[in-house]
DRENPA-439509 format. One record per residue (C-alpha): x, y, z; residue in one letter; residue number from 1. Coordinates in Angstrom, 3 decimals, decimal comma. Example, Ala and Ser with C-alpha at 12.3 -4.5 7.8 and 13.67 -1.06 7.14 Angstrom:
BEGIN
> x; y; z; r; k
> 12,300; -4,500; 7,800; A; 1
> 13,670; -1,060; 7,140; S; 2
END
This chain:
BEGIN
> x; y; z; r; k
> 0,000; 0,000; 0,000; X; 1
> 1,436; 3,375; -0,966; X; 2
> 0,702; 6,700; 0,612; X; 3
> -0,851; 9,169; -1,726; X; 4
> 0,579; 12,632; -2,209; X; 5
> -1,460; 15,202; -0,317; X; 6
> -3,828; 17,127; -2,552; X; 7
> -2,663; 20,436; -1,137; X; 8
> 0,451; 21,514; 0,654; X; 9
> 1,295; 24,687; 2,491; X; 10
> 3,946; 25,443; -0,122; X; 11
> 1,507; 25,406; -3,050; X; 12
> -0,158; 28,598; -4,133; X; 13
> -3,938; 28,087; -4,125; X; 14
> -5,350; 28,378; -7,614; X; 15
> -7,623; 31,262; -6,605; X; 16
> -4,558; 33,231; -5,436; X; 17
> -2,548; 32,880; -8,642; X; 18
> -3,253; 36,522; -9,418; X; 19
> -1,808; 37,561; -6,057; X; 20
> 1,238; 35,485; -5,116; X; 21
> 2,852; 38,348; -3,169; X; 22
> -0,344; 38,968; -1,231; X; 23
> -0,645; 35,279; -0,395; X; 24
> 2,963; 35,167; 0,789; X; 25
> 2,399; 38,323; 2,826; X; 26
> -0,717; 36,799; 4,418; X; 27
> 1,149; 33,583; 5,288; X; 28
> 4,053; 35,554; 6,744; X; 29
> 1,691; 37,757; 8,768; X; 30
> -0,116; 34,707; 10,157; X; 31
> 3,149; 32,969; 11,086; X; 32
> 4,420; 36,203; 12,673; X; 33
> 1,257; 36,534; 14,758; X; 34
> 1,542; 32,934; 15,981; X; 35
> 5,229; 33,307; 16,839; X; 36
> 4,609; 36,623; 18,599; X; 37
> 1,708; 35,041; 20,476; X; 38
> 4,066; 32,466; 21,957; X; 39
> 6,422; 35,189; 23,153; X; 40
> 3,624; 37,357; 24,536; X; 41
> 2,089; 34,448; 26,433; X; 42
> 5,154; 34,503; 28,687; X; 43
> 4,303; 38,121; 29,526; X; 44
> 0,613; 37,386; 30,126; X; 45
> -0,501; 39,167; 26,940; X; 46
> -2,439; 38,083; 23,871; X; 47
> -1,504; 39,092; 20,305; X; 48
> -2,679; 42,607; 19,595; X; 49
> -2,649; 43,691; 23,221; X; 50
> 1,003; 44,659; 22,938; X; 51
> 0,130; 46,981; 20,044; X; 52
> -2,396; 48,755; 22,254; X; 53
> 0,159; 48,967; 25,045; X; 54
> 2,721; 50,426; 22,614; X; 55
> 0,341; 53,257; 21,732; X; 56
> -0,283; 53,942; 25,417; X; 57
> 3,428; 53,812; 26,285; X; 58
> 4,232; 56,319; 23,547; X; 59
> 1,216; 58,604; 23,912; X; 60
> 0,378; 58,458; 27,590; X; 61
> -3,277; 58,843; 28,548; X; 62
> -5,526; 58,964; 25,480; X; 63
> -9,243; 58,972; 24,925; X; 64
> -10,658; 55,532; 24,269; X; 65
> -12,181; 56,817; 21,030; X; 66
> -8,722; 57,966; 19,839; X; 67
> -7,271; 54,579; 20,749; X; 68
> -9,964; 52,871; 18,666; X; 69
> -9,120; 55,082; 15,669; X; 70
> -5,380; 54,615; 16,151; X; 71
> -5,578; 50,832; 16,214; X; 72
> -8,071; 50,679; 13,354; X; 73
> -10,153; 48,106; 15,197; X; 74
> -13,841; 47,718; 15,872; X; 75
> -14,900; 49,599; 19,039; X; 76
> -16,235; 46,406; 20,632; X; 77
> -12,883; 44,676; 20,057; X; 78
> -10,973; 47,529; 21,693; X; 79
> -13,439; 47,627; 24,587; X; 80
> -12,994; 43,902; 25,195; X; 81
> -9,197; 44,208; 25,003; X; 82
> -9,293; 47,084; 27,479; X; 83
> -11,541; 45,140; 29,850; X; 84
> -9,070; 42,250; 29,889; X; 85
> -6,065; 44,537; 30,337; X; 86
> -7,873; 46,421; 33,088; X; 87
> -8,782; 43,166; 34,889; X; 88
> -5,088; 42,215; 34,783; X; 89
> -4,162; 45,575; 36,272; X; 90
> -2,260; 46,750; 33,187; X; 91
> -4,424; 49,728; 32,183; X; 92
> -6,713; 52,153; 33,930; X; 93
> -9,773; 53,835; 32,464; X; 94
> -11,171; 57,031; 33,976; X; 95
> -13,417; 59,897; 32,924; X; 96
> -11,713; 62,642; 30,925; X; 97
> -11,714; 65,747; 33,169; X; 98
> -12,219; 67,998; 30,124; X; 99
> -15,199; 65,957; 28,853; X; 100
> -16,889; 63,714; 31,426; X; 101
> -18,567; 61,734; 28,601; X; 102
> -15,166; 60,628; 27,267; X; 103
> -12,963; 57,954; 28,809; X; 104
> -9,194; 58,281; 29,185; X; 105
> -7,053; 55,147; 29,033; X; 106
> -3,546; 54,909; 30,466; X; 107
> -1,106; 52,247; 31,563; X; 108
> -0,592; 51,386; 35,189; X; 109
> 2,817; 50,912; 36,791; X; 110
> 2,400; 47,171; 36,200; X; 111
> 1,567; 47,846; 32,551; X; 112
> 4,615; 50,085; 32,122; X; 113
> 6,774; 47,315; 33,610; X; 114
> 5,896; 45,074; 30,632; X; 115
> 7,541; 47,400; 28,129; X; 116
> 11,011; 45,830; 28,336; X; 117
> 9,586; 42,335; 27,839; X; 118
> 7,556; 43,448; 24,818; X; 119
> 10,600; 45,192; 23,337; X; 120
> 12,664; 42,004; 23,799; X; 121
> 9,897; 39,874; 22,244; X; 122
> 9,757; 42,107; 19,159; X; 123
> 13,561; 42,207; 18,845; X; 124
> 13,831; 38,445; 19,286; X; 125
> 11,167; 37,769; 16,671; X; 126
> 12,811; 40,251; 14,301; X; 127
> 16,093; 38,357; 14,511; X; 128
> 14,380; 34,983; 14,187; X; 129
> 12,251; 36,125; 11,235; X; 130
> 15,138; 37,703; 9,334; X; 131
> 17,818; 35,100; 10,038; X; 132
> 20,076; 34,760; 7,018; X; 133
> 19,080; 38,131; 5,575; X; 134
> 21,852; 40,736; 5,562; X; 135
> 21,502; 44,370; 6,678; X; 136
> 21,129; 45,766; 3,156; X; 137
> 18,434; 43,254; 2,232; X; 138
> 16,656; 43,895; 5,564; X; 139
> 16,593; 47,608; 4,798; X; 140
> 15,269; 46,943; 1,289; X; 141
> 12,615; 44,554; 2,617; X; 142
> 11,493; 47,188; 5,150; X; 143
> 11,383; 49,817; 2,399; X; 144
> 9,291; 47,609; 0,115; X; 145
> 6,919; 46,570; 2,892; X; 146
> 6,480; 50,252; 3,803; X; 147
> 5,416; 50,900; 0,205; X; 148
> 2,928; 48,024; 0,383; X; 149
> 1,613; 49,330; 3,716; X; 150
> 1,264; 52,858; 2,311; X; 151
> -0,679; 51,539; -0,686; X; 152
> -2,983; 49,547; 1,573; X; 153
> -3,386; 52,469; 3,969; X; 154
> -4,493; 54,679; 1,070; X; 155
> -7,123; 52,115; 0,160; X; 156
> -8,249; 51,861; 3,782; X; 157
> -8,538; 55,653; 4,052; X; 158
> -10,620; 55,724; 0,872; X; 159
> -12,933; 53,217; 2,559; X; 160
> -13,440; 55,669; 5,439; X; 161
> -11,069; 54,241; 8,026; X; 162
> -9,387; 56,757; 10,268; X; 163
> -5,671; 57,582; 10,165; X; 164
> -3,397; 56,476; 13,024; X; 165
> -3,236; 58,509; 16,210; X; 166
> -0,441; 61,064; 16,286; X; 167
> 0,893; 61,639; 19,781; X; 168
END
């Protein structure tokens, strides 16, 4: 009895994606990156995506929840749920905005600020792991090209009515 070749493998480009091989590769890389980052964040008690919210708060300080939603480009209910979890863990604090009692300010707690070094190490470690075997010049070119892709996609997202990132 012989084993049959699998009908599909992870290395094959799906027939429906033949018009977008770069996009498919980008999607696979993004998924693998998220999984690998998730493993690193688990050690810090965070879930993927939460570190991105924390990064905004570390850089910007206290911000309105509505601005955080716009900055992250996520659905308000998703951000609210993330904030609830982070608040329950003692990593963020939400309070009324003194200048507008209807608005909510979000900021990191001391415990949340203490995670910054671990998140920085996780991102640096994953960067080195992801780009192993790629020299400095090629890394710079890859970053430049991915920035172009991101700019093109951001333009499309803005045309669809999404808000631009928060500027601190």
